[in-house]
C-alpha positions as CSV (number, residue, x, y, z in Angstrom):
1,X,174.4,39.6,214.8
2,X,178.2,39.0,215.5
3,X,179.1,41.0,212.5
4,X,177.2,43.9,213.5
5,X,178.6,44.0,217.0
6,X,182.0,43.7,215.6
7,X,181.3,46.7,213.5
8,X,180.2,48.4,216.4
9,X,183.4,47.6,218.4
10,X,185.5,48.7,215.5
11,X,183.9,52.0,215.2
12,X,184.2,52.6,219.0
13,X,188.1,51.9,218.7
14,X,188.3,54.1,215.7
15,X,186.5,57.0,217.5
16,X,188.5,56.6,220.8
17,X,191.7,56.8,218.9
18,X,190.6,60.1,217.2
19,X,190.0,61.4,220.7
20,X,193.1,60.0,222.4
21,X,195.7,60.3,219.8
22,X,196.2,64.1,220.2
23,X,197.0,63.8,223.9
24,X,199.5,61.1,223.6
25,X,201.2,63.1,220.5
26,X,201.4,66.2,222.4
27,X,204.2,65.3,224.7
28,X,206.7,64.7,222.1
29,X,206.2,68.1,220.4
30,X,206.5,70.0,223.6
31,X,209.8,68.5,224.5
32,X,211.1,69.3,221.0
33,X,209.9,72.9,221.3
34,X,211.5,73.5,224.6
35,X,214.9,72.5,223.3
36,X,214.6,74.7,220.5
37,X,213.5,77.7,222.6
38,X,216.5,77.4,225.0
39,X,218.9,77.5,221.9
40,X,217.1,80.5,220.7
41,X,217.6,82.0,224.2
42,X,221.2,81.4,224.5
43,X,221.8,83.0,221.3
44,X,220.0,86.1,222.2
45,X,222.1,86.4,225.5
46,X,225.1,85.8,223.5
47,X,224.3,88.7,221.1
48,X,223.1,90.8,223.9
49,X,226.8,90.6,225.5
50,X,228.3,91.4,221.9
51,X,226.4,94.5,221.8
52,X,227.2,95.5,225.4
53,X,231.2,95.1,224.3
54,X,230.6,97.1,221.1
55,X,228.9,100.0,223.1
56,X,231.8,99.8,225.7
57,X,234.4,99.9,222.9
58,X,232.7,102.8,221.2
59,X,232.0,100.9,218.0
60,X,228.3,101.9,218.3
61,X,226.6,104.6,220.1
62,X,224.0,104.5,222.7
63,X,221.1,105.1,220.2
64,X,222.2,102.4,217.9
65,X,222.7,100.1,221.0
66,X,219.2,100.7,222.1
67,X,217.6,100.2,218.5
68,X,219.8,96.7,218.2
69,X,218.5,95.4,221.6
70,X,214.8,96.2,220.8
71,X,215.1,94.4,217.4
72,X,216.7,91.4,219.0
73,X,213.8,91.1,221.5
74,X,211.3,91.4,218.9
75,X,213.0,88.6,216.7
76,X,213.2,86.3,219.8
77,X,209.6,86.8,220.6
78,X,208.6,86.1,217.2
79,X,210.8,82.8,217.0
80,X,209.8,81.3,220.2
81,X,207.4,78.5,219.9
82,X,204.2,78.7,222.1
83,X,204.0,76.6,225.3
84,X,200.3,76.7,226.4
85,X,199.6,73.2,227.0
86,X,200.5,71.1,230.2
87,X,204.0,69.8,230.8
88,X,203.2,67.1,233.0
89,X,203.2,63.7,231.4
90,X,200.5,62.4,233.8
91,X,198.1,65.1,233.0
92,X,197.9,64.1,229.6
93,X,197.1,60.6,230.4
94,X,194.1,61.8,232.3
95,X,192.8,64.0,229.7
96,X,193.0,61.0,227.3
97,X,191.1,58.6,229.7
98,X,188.4,61.4,230.2
99,X,188.1,61.8,226.5
100,X,187.7,58.0,226.1
101,X,185.2,57.8,228.7
102,X,183.2,60.8,227.3
103,X,183.0,58.9,223.9
104,X,182.0,55.7,225.3
105,X,179.4,57.2,227.5
106,X,177.9,59.6,224.8
107,X,178.0,56.9,222.3
108,X,176.1,54.3,224.5
109,X,173.5,56.8,225.8
110,X,172.7,58.1,222.1
111,X,172.5,54.5,220.8
112,X,170.0,53.5,223.6
113,X,168.0,56.6,222.7
114,X,168.0,56.3,218.8
115,X,169.6,53.1,217.9
116,X,166.6,51.0,218.1
117,X,168.7,48.0,218.8
118,X,165.8,45.7,219.3
119,X,164.6,46.4,215.5
120,X,168.1,45.6,214.3
121,X,168.1,42.4,216.4
122,X,164.5,41.3,215.0
123,X,166.0,42.0,211.4
124,X,168.7,39.6,212.0
125,X,166.4,37.1,213.7
126,X,163.9,37.6,210.4
127,X,166.9,36.7,208.1
128,X,168.0,33.8,210.1
129,X,164.6,32.4,210.4
130,X,163.4,32.8,206.8
131,X,163.8,29.2,205.7
132,X,161.8,28.0,208.8
133,X,159.1,30.5,208.2
134,X,158.9,29.3,204.6
135,X,158.4,25.8,205.6
136,X,155.7,26.7,208.0
137,X,154.1,29.0,205.7
138,X,154.2,27.5,202.3
139,X,154.5,23.6,203.2
140,X,152.2,23.9,206.1
141,X,154.8,22.1,208.4
142,X,154.6,22.9,212.2
143,X,152.6,25.6,213.7
144,X,150.8,28.3,211.6
145,X,152.9,31.7,211.7
146,X,151.6,34.2,214.4
147,X,150.9,37.8,213.6
148,X,154.5,38.8,214.8
149,X,156.2,36.0,212.9
150,X,154.2,37.0,209.6
151,X,155.8,40.6,210.1
152,X,159.1,39.0,210.3
153,X,158.6,36.7,207.4
154,X,157.6,39.8,205.3
155,X,160.8,41.5,206.5
156,X,163.0,38.6,205.8
157,X,161.4,38.3,202.2
158,X,162.2,42.0,201.5
159,X,165.7,41.6,202.6
160,X,166.2,38.5,200.4
161,X,164.7,40.2,197.4
162,X,167.0,43.4,198.0
163,X,170.3,41.2,198.3
164,X,169.6,38.8,195.6
165,X,167.4,40.4,193.1
166,X,164.1,39.9,191.5
167,X,162.4,36.4,192.1
168,X,158.9,36.1,190.9
169,X,158.0,33.4,193.3
170,X,159.4,35.5,196.4
171,X,157.4,38.3,195.1
172,X,154.2,36.4,195.0
173,X,155.0,35.1,198.4
174,X,155.7,38.5,199.9
175,X,152.3,39.8,198.5
176,X,150.5,36.9,200.2
177,X,152.2,37.4,203.5
178,X,151.4,41.3,203.0
179,X,147.8,40.3,202.6
180,X,147.9,38.1,205.6
181,X,149.1,41.2,207.8
182,X,146.7,43.6,206.2
183,X,149.2,45.7,204.4
184,X,147.4,45.9,201.2
185,X,149.7,48.5,199.6
186,X,152.6,46.3,199.9
187,X,150.7,43.3,198.5
188,X,149.8,45.2,195.4
189,X,153.3,46.3,194.9
190,X,154.7,42.9,195.4
191,X,152.0,41.3,192.8
192,X,152.9,44.1,190.4
193,X,156.5,42.9,190.5
194,X,155.5,39.4,190.1
195,X,153.4,40.2,187.2
196,X,156.0,42.0,185.5
197,X,158.3,39.0,185.5
198,X,155.4,36.5,184.9
199,X,152.4,38.1,183.4
200,X,150.2,35.1,182.9
201,X,150.6,33.6,186.3
202,X,147.2,32.5,187.4
203,X,147.8,32.3,191.2
204,X,149.3,35.8,191.1
205,X,146.5,37.2,188.9
206,X,143.7,35.6,191.4
207,X,145.7,36.9,194.5
208,X,146.1,40.3,193.2
209,X,142.3,40.3,192.2
210,X,141.6,39.4,195.9
211,X,143.5,42.5,197.1
212,X,141.7,44.8,194.5
213,X,138.2,43.3,195.9
214,X,139.3,44.2,199.4
215,X,140.0,47.7,198.2
216,X,136.4,48.0,197.2
217,X,136.4,50.9,194.7
218,X,134.7,50.9,191.3
219,X,138.1,51.1,189.5
220,X,139.8,48.3,191.6
221,X,136.7,46.1,190.8
222,X,136.8,46.7,187.4
223,X,140.5,45.7,187.1
224,X,140.0,42.7,189.3
225,X,137.2,41.6,186.6
226,X,139.9,42.1,183.9
227,X,142.6,40.0,185.8
228,X,140.0,37.3,186.5
229,X,138.7,37.1,182.9
230,X,142.5,36.7,181.9
231,X,142.7,33.8,184.3
232,X,139.4,32.1,182.8
233,X,140.6,32.7,179.3
234,X,143.7,30.3,180.2
235,X,141.7,28.1,182.6
236,X,138.2,28.2,182.1
237,X,137.4,25.8,185.2
238,X,139.6,28.0,187.7
239,X,137.3,27.6,190.9
240,X,139.0,30.6,192.4
241,X,138.5,33.0,189.5
242,X,135.0,31.9,188.9
243,X,134.1,32.5,192.8
244,X,135.7,35.9,192.6
245,X,133.9,37.0,189.5
246,X,130.6,35.8,191.0
247,X,131.5,38.1,194.2
248,X,132.0,40.9,191.8
249,X,128.8,40.6,190.1
250,X,127.2,40.1,193.4
251,X,128.5,43.4,194.7
252,X,127.4,45.2,191.4
253,X,124.2,43.8,192.0
254,X,124.3,42.2,188.6
255,X,122.2,39.4,189.8
256,X,122.0,37.5,186.4
257,X,125.6,37.3,185.8
258,X,126.2,36.6,189.5
259,X,123.7,33.6,189.4
260,X,125.5,32.2,186.3
261,X,128.9,32.3,187.9
262,X,127.6,30.8,191.2
263,X,125.9,28.0,189.1
264,X,129.1,27.2,187.5
265,X,130.8,27.1,190.8
266,X,128.4,24.8,192.2
267,X,128.6,22.7,189.4
268,X,132.2,22.0,190.0
269,X,132.0,21.3,193.6
270,X,131.5,18.0,195.4
271,X,128.2,18.1,197.3
272,X,130.1,17.0,200.5
273,X,132.0,20.4,200.4
274,X,130.9,22.6,203.4
275,X,130.6,25.5,200.9
276,X,128.0,23.8,198.8
277,X,125.3,24.7,201.1
278,X,126.4,28.1,201.4
279,X,126.7,28.9,197.7
280,X,123.3,27.2,197.0
281,X,121.8,29.4,199.5
282,X,123.4,32.3,197.8
283,X,121.8,31.3,194.4
284,X,118.4,31.1,196.1
285,X,119.0,34.6,197.5
286,X,119.8,35.9,193.8
287,X,116.7,34.1,192.3
288,X,114.5,36.5,194.8
289,X,116.4,39.4,193.6
290,X,115.8,38.7,190.0
291,X,112.2,37.8,190.7
292,X,111.7,41.4,192.2
293,X,113.1,43.0,188.8
294,X,109.8,42.4,187.3
295,X,107.3,41.3,190.1
296,X,104.1,41.8,187.9
297,X,105.5,40.0,185.0
298,X,104.5,42.9,182.6
299,X,105.9,43.4,179.4
300,X,107.8,46.6,178.8
301,X,109.2,48.4,175.8
302,X,110.5,51.8,174.8
303,X,109.7,53.7,171.5
304,X,112.7,55.9,171.1
305,X,112.8,59.1,169.0
306,X,116.5,60.0,168.2
307,X,117.4,63.5,167.2
308,X,120.8,65.3,166.5
309,X,121.7,68.6,167.8
310,X,121.9,71.3,165.2
311,X,125.4,72.1,166.2
312,X,126.7,68.6,165.5
313,X,124.9,68.2,162.0
314,X,128.3,68.5,160.2
315,X,130.1,66.1,162.4
316,X,128.2,62.9,161.5
317,X,130.8,60.0,161.1
318,X,131.5,58.9,157.6
319,X,129.9,55.4,157.3
320,X,128.7,55.7,160.9
321,X,126.8,53.2,162.8
322,X,123.9,54.4,164.8
323,X,123.4,52.4,168.3
324,X,120.4,52.7,170.3
325,X,120.4,50.9,173.5
326,X,118.7,50.8,177.2
327,X,120.8,49.5,180.2
328,X,119.6,49.3,183.8
329,X,120.0,52.5,186.1
330,X,121.1,50.1,189.1
331,X,122.2,46.8,187.7
332,X,124.4,45.0,185.4
333,X,126.4,47.2,182.8
334,X,125.5,45.1,180.0
335,X,122.6,46.7,177.8
336,X,119.5,45.2,178.3
337,X,118.1,45.9,174.5
338,X,120.3,47.2,171.6
339,X,119.5,48.4,168.2
340,X,121.9,49.0,165.5
341,X,121.8,50.5,161.8
342,X,123.7,52.1,159.3
343,X,120.5,53.4,157.6
344,X,119.4,56.4,159.4
345,X,117.9,59.9,158.9
346,X,117.0,62.4,161.9
347,X,114.8,62.1,163.5
348,X,115.0,58.4,163.6
349,X,112.5,56.1,165.6
350,X,113.0,52.8,167.0
351,X,111.3,50.3,169.6
352,X,113.5,48.6,172.3
353,X,112.1,45.6,173.6
354,X,112.9,42.1,174.9
355,X,113.2,40.9,171.4
356,X,116.4,42.9,171.4
357,X,118.0,41.6,174.4
358,X,121.7,40.6,174.3
359,X,121.1,37.8,176.6
360,X,117.9,35.9,177.2
361,X,118.1,35.9,180.8
362,X,118.7,39.6,180.8
363,X,115.6,41.4,179.3
364,X,114.2,44.9,179.4
365,X,111.0,43.9,181.2
366,X,112.9,42.8,184.2
367,X,113.6,46.3,185.1
368,X,111.7,49.5,185.7
369,X,114.3,52.1,185.8
370,X,116.6,52.5,183.0
371,X,118.7,55.0,180.9
372,X,118.5,55.0,177.3
373,X,121.6,56.0,175.1
374,X,122.1,56.8,171.3
375,X,125.6,56.8,169.9
376,X,126.8,57.6,166.5
377,X,130.0,55.4,166.3
378,X,132.6,55.5,163.7
379,X,132.4,51.7,163.4
380,X,130.6,48.7,164.6
381,X,132.3,48.6,167.9
382,X,130.1,49.8,170.8
383,X,133.2,51.2,172.8
384,X,133.5,55.1,172.7
385,X,136.2,56.4,170.4
386,X,137.3,59.8,169.3
387,X,135.1,61.6,166.9
388,X,132.0,59.7,167.9
389,X,128.6,61.4,169.0
390,X,126.4,60.6,171.8
391,X,123.3,61.5,173.7
392,X,121.4,59.8,176.5
393,X,118.4,60.4,179.0
394,X,118.1,60.8,182.8
395,X,116.8,57.8,184.6
396,X,113.4,57.0,183.4
397,X,110.6,54.7,184.8
398,X,109.1,52.3,182.5
399,X,105.2,51.4,182.6
400,X,103.6,48.6,181.4
401,X,103.3,48.5,177.6
402,X,105.2,51.2,175.6
403,X,107.1,54.0,177.0
404,X,107.6,57.1,174.7
405,X,111.1,58.6,174.9
406,X,113.0,61.1,173.2
407,X,117.0,61.3,172.9
408,X,119.1,64.2,171.5
409,X,122.5,63.4,170.4
410,X,124.4,66.4,171.7
411,X,127.7,65.2,173.1
412,X,131.0,64.8,171.0
413,X,134.0,62.8,171.9
């Protein structure tokens, strides 16, 4: 803070000198000009006397005498230095003082109006208290940080990073502080910086996933799921990652996956943990949702007839694989039943039922509203790639027993 006020004082002195100096230098210039002008006037008068003598002695005529005097006057006027300033030394000092007071007054008023001095002071305090804030926030020493102190802590961390360069720990800490003050955009930027420096840091990945879940969009939830999967590939028992994945599945109404994640979480938790009862209640709630998926216990299947649009007859992938699958219209993204074959001719018929389920606990009979998709893939990878062909139905409601459905492959990627 002392450095800042010292710089202000130095700038004020320089501004004052800029205003005052011209008044103080004026006096010497005027005295010098006055002496030179007196000398020029004396020469003029001497030359004027000489012209009068030459006229009296008839060495020049009257016309030449008149022209010479006029030329002499013209030259004198051109050579005389202008004297338009005050010649009183005391007046110059008064003007200098007035100019100085004007500079100081205007500077003070403008700084009070636009200077935001309290913001600058808060900035210096944030830098000075950064170690104290770090101990209270990270080491849990002393009182928890208030909302204003969290703001100051974030400001101090940004200043440290700007002055000292990138630091993965500081970026992660800034992201967590930004989450605490609900500045989620700053949090994402900070976690992005931390991941560039340490892409496998589980703490950063989990915290970043929390920010994305708060954002709540489909894209952010998908990215959060990928980050958490990366954590679990390194640390399969990471409780934080498992609980967040359970929440993602719950928000998507993917009851089967959500139940599995919550059960893993519960198995790794002590029964005395206050969260144990809450998670157990959540699992009971999910069981109710799963039971409602097929309240009548009826078995359902779909007899699918797949056909190919005539415009795509010449675009069948060489050695292509035909996938036919059904997925829930509102539920898990994972297919409920999948049939795959390399031997096919159109029209092609296949029956999708519980025997073709990818997971035993996720079966076609548990859902009434589904979408049927037929895809001609260039390989055995179900992910869409360039050159593949696809067709799908609108949402269809299954009945007990067999539902007849036709799918036309009419789209090219």
